[in-house]
N, C-alpha and C positions, 0 to 999 in steps of 0.2 A: 625422444618420442618418433616414432618412426612416421613414415607418411600415412600409410593406411590409417594410424591412431590420430594423425592430425584431418586426416578427410574427412574419417567419421566422427570426429568431435567439431569441427567446421560447420559439419551439416547439423549436429546436434543441437551448435547454437544459434543457426538460423531457423530452424526449424521452431524452437523456443522464440525468435523474432516474429516468426511466423503467427504464431499462438497469440503473439503481445499483440501484435498488430491488429487480429480476431478481438482483443479483449476490449480494444478501445474505441470498437465500433459503435457502441451506444454513446460517445461524445463524439460523434462524426460531424451532426451539425454546426456546435460550438467549433469545433476545431474549423471547419470549411470557412466560417464566417473570420475567424482568426488571421486564418491563412488570404482569405481575400483581403483584408484590413491591411495585413503586412504586404502585400501588395501593390495595397494602392499607395501604402507610406513608401514603399522604393520606388513606385512611379513617380510620384511628386516628386521625390528629392533628385530625382534623375534628371531633371532640367535647370535646378539651381546652379550647377557650375556653367553653361551654356548661357547661362541669363547676365551670373557675373563675370564672363567674358565676352558678352557684348556690352556691358558696361563700361570692361576697360576698351573694347574698341571704340565704343561712342567717345570717352574720353579724350583716347590718341587723337582720334580725328578731327575733334573739335576744339582742340585747344589750340590757342588760349584762351577761348571764348568757351566754355565750356556748355554745353545743352543739358540745362539743369530738369526742364520737362521730361526729356528722353530720359534720363537719368535716372529721374525721382519714380516714373513709373516702372521701370523695370524692377528698383529696388522695392516698391511696394511688391510686385508680382513675386522677388526673392524671399520676401520675409512671409508673404501668405503662404508660398510653398511650404517653407520651413515650420509655419505654425500648422498647416494641415496638416504632414509628413508626421511631425511630433503628436497630434493630438490622434490620429490612426495607428500610430504604433505603440501608445499607452491603451488604446482602447481593444490592439490585440493582447498584449502583455496582461492585460486585465483579466479577458477572456479564459489565455491558458492558467494564468494563474488560479481562478476558480477551478477549473478542469483537473489540473493537477491537485488539487486538495483532496475534490470528490475521488478522484482516481486511486489516490493514495490512501484513503477512507474505504474506498470498496477492497482495493486489495488486499487489506492487512484484514478485512471483515472475511474474506475468501480464505486465507490463509488460518486464521484462527477456527472456522469453520471448516478448515482441511484437516487440523491438530483434533477436532473432538471426532471425526471420524474416519481419521487413521487407527490402526490395530496398535494394541499394545507392544505387537513385537518389534515394531518400527522405532519406538522411544529406547528400547531394549537395546537396538543396534545404532544409533546416532546418538551424537552429543546435544545437547540440550543448548548449548550456545552457538552451534550450527544453526539450528533452528529458529533461534532468535535471531541471528545475524539477517535470517533471509527476511524474516520479517520488519526487520529495522532499517538495518544499511542498506541491504539489496531494493529495499522498495524505495527507499529516498533515492539512489542512484537511479531508478527507474526510472520513476515520476518528473524526477528533476532533471533528467536528461532529455524525458521525452519533450517538455514542454520547451529546453532550450533548444533542442534539435528542428523541433516544427518551426519556431521564429525564426530560427541560422538557416535554414536550408530555401526556407520559400524567401527568405529577403536575400540571401546570397544568389539564388538559382534568377530571380527577379532582376538584381541588379547586374548580373552578369551577362543575361542577355540583352538590355536594354542600352547598357554599357557599350557592349559590340555595335550594334547599331547607330547608337549617338557616333561612333570613334566613326564608324564607315561613312556616316556622311559630312565629317568633318574632312575626313585624309586616307583614302584607301591607304597609298604606298607607308604613312605611320602607323597603322591601323596593323598593317599586316608584320612589320618590328615585335609588335605586341604580340600579337597570335602566335608567332612563332617562337617565341621566349616561354609563353605561360605552360604549352601542352610538357615542355619538357621537365619544368619546375613540377607539373603536376604528378608525371611519372616518377620521378623520384620520392617524392613524399609519399606518394604510393606506396610503394617500396618498403619505406621506413616504418610506415602505418601498419601494414603487413606483421611486420615482425615484431612490433612493439604489441599486436593484440596476444599474444602468449603471457606476455608480462601481466596486462589488467585483468586477464581470465585466472592466473595463479594468485594474483593481488586480491580478488572477491574471494577467492577459497582458502587462503590463508589468514585472510580475516574472519570467518567464520571460526576456524582454529584457534585465531587469538581470543576471540569475545568466549569461545568454550574453558579455554585455559582462565580467562579472569572470572568465570561465572563459578568454577570447581575450586579456584584458591578463596574467593570471595565466600561461600559456603562453607565450604573446610577450613577456616582460618583457627577456629580454635582445635581442630587437630593437627592442623599443621604447626600451631604455635607450642602445642602439649608435646609434640614429636621433634622439636628445635630444628626443623623442616625448612624454615623461612630461605636459609642460604640456597639450600636446593630448588626450591620453589621459585626462586629469583631467576636461578641460573637457566630453569627449564624454560620461563615466561621469557628471559631474555632470546632466548636461541629463536621461539616463533617471533618475537618483537623483530628481532634481526632481521628475521629471513622476509618478514613482510617491509622493513623497511626496505633492504634491498631490491625486492621486487617491485615494490612501488616506486624505490628511485630509478630503476630500469625504467619503466614503464612510462613516467613522467618524463625522463632527460629522450629518450625516442621520440615520444607525443612534439615534444617541445623543439624538436627538429626541425619540424614544418615551418616555423614562422622565418628562424633564419636560411634556410634551403631557399625558400620561396620568394624574401628578402634580397637574397645575391641576384637572383634571375629578373627581380624588379628594378634592381639598379640600372644591371645590364639593359631592359628596355626602356631605362630613362636616358641612359648615354645616348643611344642610338637615337631617340625621339628628339632629343634638346639638338642634336647634333643637324638630323636631317630637317627636322623643324626650323631651325634657323636660316639654314641656307632658303626652304621653301618661303620664309619672311621677308628674305632680302630680294628673293626675285619676285616676290609681290604673289606669288600664289595662294597663299594663306595669309589670315591677318592676324597680329599679335594677339588678340582677344580670344581667338581659337585655339591659338597656339596653348594657352594660359588655361583653357576650357581642358582642350584635348590632355595638358598633363595632370591637371586634377581628376578627368577618366582614365586616365592608366593606372593613378592610384585607385580608382575606384572599381577599375576593373580586377588588380592585385588582390583587392581587400576580400570579395567573396571568395576568388580561390584561395585563400588564405585561412578564411574562416571553414571554408568547405574541409579543408587539408586538416584544420585544427579540431573541427568538428569529429573527423573521424576516430580521432584518442575518447571523446565523448560517446560514441556509437562502440566503440570496445567496451567500454565501463558499462554501456546499456544491454548491449548482448552481453556479457558475462552476468550480470544481476538478472537480466529474463531468463538466461538460461537455468541460474540456479533456482528461480523464483517458482517459474512454471515444472521444471523437474520435480519441484518438491509436491506441486498440485495436481501432477500425475502420477503421485505415489499409491500402489494398488492400498484401494480401502477395506475396510470391512466387508465380507462378504452381503449382500442384502439380505434382510430379515425371512424368514419364509412366508410366501400367499397364498390363501390368505395365514396368518398368523393365530395360532391357536393362544386363550388366553385361561386364567384360572379366576376365577370369582372372587374364592375364597380359600385362598393358601394354609392347609391344613400342617404341612413341613413333613413328609413324607418324601424322603430321597434317596434314589438308589442309583451307583452306581454299575453298567453292564460291560463288562469286560472291556474297561478304557486303558488303550495304550496310547502316549503321545511321548515325543521328543523334539525339544527345540532344535535340534539338527537333524536331517533326515536320517543319518546312520547314529543319530545317541540317544537312544532310549532314555526317557526318565522316567517313566510310568510305564508296568507293565503286566496287562491282564487284571486288573485291580477292579474288582467288585467288590460293594459291601449294600446292604441293604439298612438303611436309619429310619427309624420310626420317628413320625409325629411327636413333638416336644422331648425328644433325647438331646441329651446332652452328649456330643462327640469331641472326643480329644483326639487330636492326632499328635504323635508322638515319634521321633527317632532322631538320628544324628544330622549334623547340616549333611544338604544334597542326598537325602534320604527322597526327597520328593513331596514332605510337606508343603509349601506353601506352592507349588505346580499344583496339587490337587484346587486349592482353593482357585487359584488362574484357570481351571477347565469349569470350576463349578460356576462360577461367575461369568463366565464365555469371554474371558479375555485373549484365552485361547480354545481352542477347537479340537478336540479329540483325534488323532490320526486313526484310530477305529474305535468301535464301541462307542456308546451314549451316553447321558445321565437325563434322567428323568424324577419330574418334581411333581408330588402327587399322579403319578403315572403317565406322565405328559414329557416327551424328550423336550428339554430346552433346545435344542436345537430347531425345533418347530414353533418357540413364540420368540416375541422378542425379543433382541438383548437389554433394550431398556425396562422392559417387563419383568425379565428374568432378575436383571441388576434392582430394582426395586424390592424384592421381594427379601432382599438381606441387608441386612446397617452392618459396618465394617468398624473395626477398633482397630489399628495398624500398630504396629511398635513406632514407628515413624509417624508421629502424629504432625496433622498438617493443620494449622491455623492461619488466616489470611488478616492483612491489616484492615482492622476496623473494630469494631465495640464487640464486648464480648455476649451482648443480645443477639448481634448480627450473626457473630459464631454459630451461634447455641440454633438459629433461625434456621441454619443453612442446611438442616436434615428436615425441615417442614416449612416453608415460606410463608403458609397460615396459619402456622402457631402462634397464640397469644403470648402476652408475657408472663399470666398465670402457669401457662401449658411448660415453658420454658422455666418459671422458678420450682415447678411440680419436678420435673427431670431431674434439675440442678440438686433438689434436695436428697431425691432417691439415689445418687449418686455420690452423694456428700462434699459436693462442691461450691453448696450454696452460701456456707458461712465462709469461704474463701474467696467468693465475687464478692458477698458482701461487705468484706473487708478492704476491697479495693477503694479508691481514692473516689471515686464514682459510680460505683455499684456497675451495676450490667452494663453502665453504659459509658466503663472506663474502656479505654483504646488498648487494644493489643497491638505492639508493634510488628510491622513487617515479617520479624523474624522470629516473634512472639516469644523474645530474650527479657521482656519483664515478667514474668512466671516462669514458677522452674517444670521442668519434664513432668513431675508426676501430677502437679495441676494442669497440665497442657492434656495430659492422659483422660485424667477424670472429666475435663469439659468435653474431650469427645466422646468420651461414654455419653454426657449428659447429651450430648449433640445426636447420638444414635438414639437415645429414650425419647427424644422429641419426635424422631422420625417415624418411633413407634414401627419397625418393621415387622413382619411374621418372622423373620428368621435372622439367625446372627451368627459373625465370623468374628473371632476374637484373634488378631495374629501376634503372637509374642508380645501381647498389650503390657506386662511386667516386668519386661527384663530390664526395663532400664531406672527401676524406681528401687527407693529403699525399704526396708520391713513393713514400718507403720504404712506408709501410702501403699504398697501391696496389699495390707490387708484391706485398706479401704476400698483400694480397687476390685479384690476379690469380692466384699460386701455389694458393692455395684454392679459387677456381674450376675450377682446371683439374682439380683432386682432386675436385671437387662434381660438375663436368659429365663426367668421363669415364664414357662406355659410355652416356652418357643425352641423350635428346632434350633441347635447352635453347636458351631464347630471353634474349637476350642484348640490352638497351636501354640504349644507351652515347650520349653526347655527345662523350666521349673517344674518338676511333675509334682510337687507337693501342692499344688494351684489343681492339680487336675483328678486327685484321688476321691472325688467324689461325683466324678461323671458317667454317668450311665454307660458308655461305651469308651474303649480307650482300640484307637488302632493303632499299633506299633509299626512302622515303616521302615524298612532296612533295603535300600539298593531297588528304589522306584517299586516295590511290591508291598502289600500289608503280612507280615511274617507272624503275628499274632493280634489275635482281638478279643477281648473281655474287660471284665472291671477290673476296679484295681486291686481287687482281692484275689478275683481269679489268675491275674496275670501274676501275682507276687507266687501263689499256689503253683504255678507252673514251673516257675525258676529258670524260666528261658531271657530271653534278650530284656523284655523289658525289665525282670527283676535286676539282670546285671546295669543295666542304667539306672533304676531306682537307688539301688543300693552303693551306685558307684556316687552318686548324691549325697546321700545320707550316713554312709560308712563313718564309724568312729575309729578316732586314731589307735 
């Protein structure tokens, strides 16, 4: 990475960190209270070594007859300071734990809300596992590091300043030895942590890639097994896992150097303090109790330096996590809906494409000058070879993407002048890839309309030829569907999704390759359900099996992003063109 790229990356990370600081403004009162408690706990703890040193001096000076009253009062004071410091420390830990939990909840809600507001194009370009990693791993790192850093930095800085003051009051010459050694260790540790930063950043990024690989392997386990691809999948996983292991090891190795480095310099300070301090005691310039206390303060002076050095590794993780999270939260969202948005009180179902052009990439057009008018109640089939642009037409119709030029109207109103949610509510969709969530059959069917009654659901299930299948399940409509819905067949899933669309009762329907993965008998059931589902509704059917769309009112034949033929089944066969070629290729006899 060049210096320019490294500078830009560091700038990006610190900008993300600034956004993170702004995001915790709502918690500044409890955080401030926690910081005050931490400082109070540190201050109380600062006096304990001095009191213990005084006890040693009293014992030495009063020997052989010990001054028990003086020792007892000092002991009581030390115990009180111990207890007070511990209580304040527990209170700040409790407050920061609550803040961390609430902030975690808020961030995950923000990420999920962001997911719903991102355009479909984002998910076409990014791996699901990486997005999930930001929502889980990165948020955990951010919130854990936040609570840890607030407590550690507050405690360390307070202890550092307090110890410096107390050591100077005990002995200036001894203090100078310590003050000379510590800055050298700080400079060395800072250089080490700067080098470790790139490994922490790469660690978070690689973790996202690893999660994507796991998600893909888990979701595609059947395909992997059926193609005997297990060994290759393991090799690919091992490569990513090995990279993560190496990067994590380097990050931890370099960040762990902070302690031994500071420990070396601390021991050098101990040697100097013990040698010079012994001379001062012999000369009567300092008491033995003060030397005991000073040595404890040297340890305490080193501890915050060590902790600050070690927290830099935590800070690296926090910076990397905050960069990934806020980078995601700053992703461009769908363009705002038109204001004021137009609405349709009662949808008739007249749909028209006006010279629509579109491409997923700027220089790669998929749809070229597409125009067609569909009357209310028509059943429109869209056919053509793979890559002809059939599904793209549906994406444009649902406003998952916007046309590069031209526009689409429903009942004469351009869809771009309506709210996306209103456009999408006009359509029910039954897709090739059925989606059912973990829950009861009834809950899955009600997903189309949360206000639907059980009678409405059963009516839709009967119309879609799936009621008898549901009733045969152990608990009927209250039977659980597993997360991957692997306790029902592909055809049964498809029938349930059709019933779900019936429950929603939309004015228009979209059926995308909905019979491509089922057997002939199930296909007949699905076809019967389709007929009921699309009766009286404008409907769009994408199909490779041309036998399923012979009774369509209009068939649009697409090729290379353009409609090359249109008409009904009989008209297109008589034409003897591209549609006839496709149809005959499927039903030609040997």
